[in-house]
N, C-alpha and C positions, 0 to 999 in steps of 0.2 A: 504494500500500500504506500501511497505517496503522502508526505506531510501536506497540510493545508497550504503552506507556502514554502516550496523547496528552496527558494532564494534565500530565506533566512537560514536554513540549514547550510546552504553553500557558504554564507558569510562565516559561520562558525568553522567550517572546514578550512576556509582560506586563512583565517587568523591562526589556527593551530598549525597549519602547514607552513605558514610564514615563519613562525617561531622555530620550527624544526630546521628549515633550510637555511635561515640566516645564521643559525648556530654552526653550520658547516664552515663558515668563512669569518664570522665576526670575531672569533677568539684569536685568530691570527694577529689582528691588530693589537690585542692586549698582551701578546706574548712577552715583549720586553718588560712591561710593567709587572707581570707575574714573576719573571725571573728576578727582578729587583726586590719585590715585596716578600716573596717566599724563599728566596735563595735557591731557586731551581736551576739545574744545569741544562745544557742543550738536550741531552738524552731524555730528561724528564719532560721538557717542553714538547718534544716530539710526541711523547705518549699522551700528554695533555691535549694536544691537537688531534692526534690520530686515534686515541682510544675511543672517542665518540664515533668517528667515522667507521672504524672496524666493527664495533658492536652494531652500529646502524646497518651497514651494508650486509653483514653476514646473517642477520636475522630477518630480513625483509620478506623473503619467500616463506619462511616458517610462519611468521605472524600473518602474512597474507592468507595462508591456508587456514590458520586458526580462526581468522575472521569469517571465512566461508563456513566454518563448522559451527561457531558459537554466536554468530551475528556480528556484523561489522561495527555497529554503534557501540556495543559493549566493549569490544577490544579497543576501539578508538578512544573511548572514555578512560579505560584503564591505562592506555599508553600516555594520554595527556596527563593523568594524575601522577604517573611515575616520572614523566619528564619534568613536570612542575616541581615536584619534591626534590628531584635530583639537582635542578637548577639552584634551588635554595642551598643545598649542601655544597654545591660548587662555590657559591659566593662566600660561604662561612668556613671553607676549608682552610686550616691553619698550616698545612704542610703540602708539598707537591704530591706525595703519595696518596693522601686523602682526596686531593683534587682529581688525580687520575681515576680513582675508584668512582667518584661522583660523575665524572665525564662518561665513563663506561655505562653507568646507570642511566644517564641521559640518553645514550645511544640505544639502550634497550627500549626505553619508552618511545623514542622516535621511531624505531623499527616496528613497534606495535601499532603506532598511530598512522603512519603514512600510507600503507597499502589500503587501509579502509576508506580513505578519502575518495579515491577514484572508483572503488567499488560502490560506494554510496551514491556518488554522482551518477554512475551507470544505472543504478536502481531507481532513484527518486525522480529523475528527469525523463520526460518522454523523448523519443528519438529526435524529434524536430527541434527540441530545445537543448539537447545534450551538447552539441558543438559549442554553442554560446557559453554554456555553463563551464565546460572544460577550458574554453578560451579565457574566461575570467580567472579560473583557478590557475591556469598556466601563467597568466600575466602576473599574478601575485607571487607565484613560485619563482618566476624569472627575476622579478624585482628583488626578492630575498636573496637569490643566488649571486647576483652581480652587485647588489647594494650593500652587502654585509660589511665590506671594508670601510665604506663611507660612514655608515651608521656606527660601526664600532669605533672608528677614529673620533667621532664626535662624543660618544659616551665616555671613552677612556680619558679624553682630554678634559672633559668637564667633571666627571664623577668617579674616576678610578676604575681599575680593572674589574672590580666586583660587579659593577653596573651592567656589564654585558651578560651576566647571569641573572642578576636581580630583576632585570626588565621582564624576564619570562614569568616571574612569580605572580604579580597581580593580573597579568593578561591570562595566564593559565587558570588561575582561580576563578576569574570571571567567565572564561569560556567553558569550564567543566559543567556547571549546572545548565548553561545554555545548550550544550551538546545533548544532555539527557532530556531536555525539554523540547528542543526543536528538531532533532534528528530522529527519524522513525526507527523503531526496534525491529529490524528485518531479520527474521530467523529463517534458516534453511528449511524447506518443506520436508526434507527427509535426510538421513545421514548420507554423507558422501565419503569416498575414500580420501585419506589424508594426502596421499601422493597423487598429484594430478598434473605436475609440471610438464612431463613429456608429451601429454596429450595436447597441450596448448600449441606446440610447434607443428601440429598438423595443419594449422591455419596459416596460410602463406603470408597474408598481410600482417598478422601478428608477429611472425618470425622476422619479416622485413622491418617492422616497427622497432623491435628489440635491437636489431643491428644498427638501425639509424640512430636510435636513442643513445646507444653506447658510443657511436662515432661522434655525434654532436656534443656529447658531454666530454669526451676526450679532448675534442677541439676547443671547447669553451674553457675548460680548466687550463689547458696548455696556453691558450691565448691570454687568459687573465694573468698567468704567471709571467709570461714575457712582458705584458703590459706593465705590471707592477715593477719589475726589474728595470725596464727601460725608463719609465717616468720618474721613479724614485732614485735610482742609482745614476743613470746617465743624465737625466734632466734636473735632478736635485729637488723634485717636488716633495712636499710633505705627504704622509699617508692620506691626510684629509683632502688635500688638493688633488692628489692622484685619483681619489674616488670621485671628487667633484667633476674632474675632466671626463670621467666615464659616464656622466649623467645622460648624454644623448643616447647612449646604448640602452640604458635602463628605461628612459622615458619612451623611446620608440617601441621597445619590446612590450612595455606595459600597455601602451595605447593600442597596438595592433593585434595582440594575442586574442582579445575577445572578438574582434572583427574577423580574424582568420577562422576562428572556431565557428562563427555564424556562417561564413562563406562555405566552410566544409559541410555544414548541414545542407546547404542548398545545391552545391555542385560537386560534392565529394572532395576529399582532402588531397588527392594525388597531385594535382597541378599546383595548388597553393604551397604544398610541401616542397615540391621540386623547385618552384620559383623562389621560395624563401631561402632554401639552402644555396641556390645559385648566388643570390645577393649576399648571403653570409660569406661565401667563399671570396667574392669580389671585395667585400669590406676587409677581410683578413689580408688580402694582397695589398690593399690600400694602406693598412697599418704597417705592413712590411716594407713598402717601397716609397711611400709618399709622406712619411712623417719625419719631422726634424725638430719640432718644438711642441709645446703643449697644445697650442691652437690648431696645429695641423692634424691632431688626432680627432677633432670633433666630427668632421664629415665621414671618414671611414668608420668610426665607431657608431655613428648614426646609421650608416648603411648596414652594419652588422646587427644593430638593434632591430631595424626593419626586417631583415632576413630572419632573425630568430623569432620575431613576433609573428611572422607569416608561417613559420615552419613548425614551431613547437606543439601547438594545439592539434593541428591536423595529424601529426605523427601519432599522438595518443588516440585520437578519435578513430583513425583507420585501424590502428592496432587492436582496439577493443571492440570494434563494431560487431564482429561475428562471434565474440566470446560469450558463451551462455552465462546467465546471471550467477549461477552457483559456483562459477570459476572466476568471477570478476576479481575477488580478493587476491588469489594467488597470481592471476595475470598481472594485476597492478604491482604486486610485490616483485615479480620477475622483471617488469619494466623498470621499476625503481632500483633494483639491484644492478641492472645494466647501466643505469644512469650513474650510480655511485661508483661502481667499479671502473667505468669508462673515465670518470673524472679523476679518480685516484691514479689510474695508469697514465692519463694525460699529464698530470702535474709531475709524476715521477719521470716519464720518458722525456718530456720537453726540458725539465730542469736538469736532469743528469746527463743526457746524451746529446742534446742539441743546444749548446750554450749560446751560439750566435743567434741573434734575433731573426735575421732574414731566412736562413735555412729552417729554423724552427717553425716560423709562420708559413713558409712554403710547404712544409709537411702538413701543417694544419689545413691549409687550403686544399691540398691534394686529397686528404681524407674526406673533407666535406664534399668534394666532387664525386667520390665513391658513393657517399650517401645520396647525392642527386641521382646517380644511376639506379640505386636501390629503390628510391622513391618512384621512379618511372616504371618499375616492375610491379607496383601495386595495382590492384584491380581498378578498372575504369568503372565509374558509376555515374549515371545521370542524376540530376536533382530528384530527390524523393524516392529513388529506387531502393528497394529493400536489400539488405546484405545477402550475399550468397549463403546457401545453407551450410551449416557446419559439417565437416566430414564426420562420418560415424561408421562404426563397425556394424556390419549386418547383424540383425538380431537372430538368435537361434529360435526357431519355432517351438512352441510348447509341445509336449507329448500328446498323442491322440487322447481326447477326452479331458485334458487338463484345461482349466480356465486361464485365459491370457491375463497378465497383470494389468 
């Protein structure tokens, strides 16, 4: 059943997802202050940063399936409660070891929460509204992913490193009762097998969407790493000004993602996805070869934001279109796992093996071109056409005289 106003439920989902995703990048800005305040070494800082990401990425598929079995709202609310409590523990941690433990607990809560959001959107919105809803959700997620350093720089400068964790507490406490009130309690109609991931990849568009998601996340995190190093080390910008310079990318993505989702509802997501990825690649090449000072970044970053805004929502829409509702949670968890692993690999590969900016960004652009080719392999759909039927194993007929289920 749908809630009386699914848009209110979407607002709660967006707020919670924003908290989760901004925490993947906002703590980077606080790292020097944490080292000074707690006496943490470089190795401990690495675990403070990555303990969250490792717990988050490794448990997404598991909790996605748990949501399919127990109901996505219940697991969403539990994850939000754990994340909020762990955020308070992070801010109160007196030693690096306790902060690492609290960050891992944050990651567990995040992994429980995130897969449920897409599953709930898939369930509570009718097909002709789903693209717009996913577009709004994607816009908020994109703003969180690329806006974390700017937001974090402002908080640390004004209120200290603890504020990047404390900001989650009042928002989480407000969102938790709203989640229980506004999000419907969708229970599975019958028990399902816990292991369902292999069956998802029988859907061609879903498989392509997972690959595209991994590639675009690899590219985005690699791009952001090169951008931060170039603007802060080569150009001497402060962390806050480096983030401000990236605002055209954030604003363009936020503005266009809802529109691209609505467009995908009408004409299908294949062409908006391919067109957006093409602009994304062109913008990356612009950053590689046309930038020399802070002002010269504005146009190519704006093009990147337009491309991401056009591409991100259609990738999710087309990937989930043919997935049956009882597998929406694990499908979402798998997509999010591809996103997190792609991002981690992007930051590692670009940072460790491609130190020069132009070759690194050339690799990023080439990978995005691969994603364009994959997007063009997706199914063609005219506006309003239903999705193709899901592949299924032929049923075994019942024995003679037995009643069919």
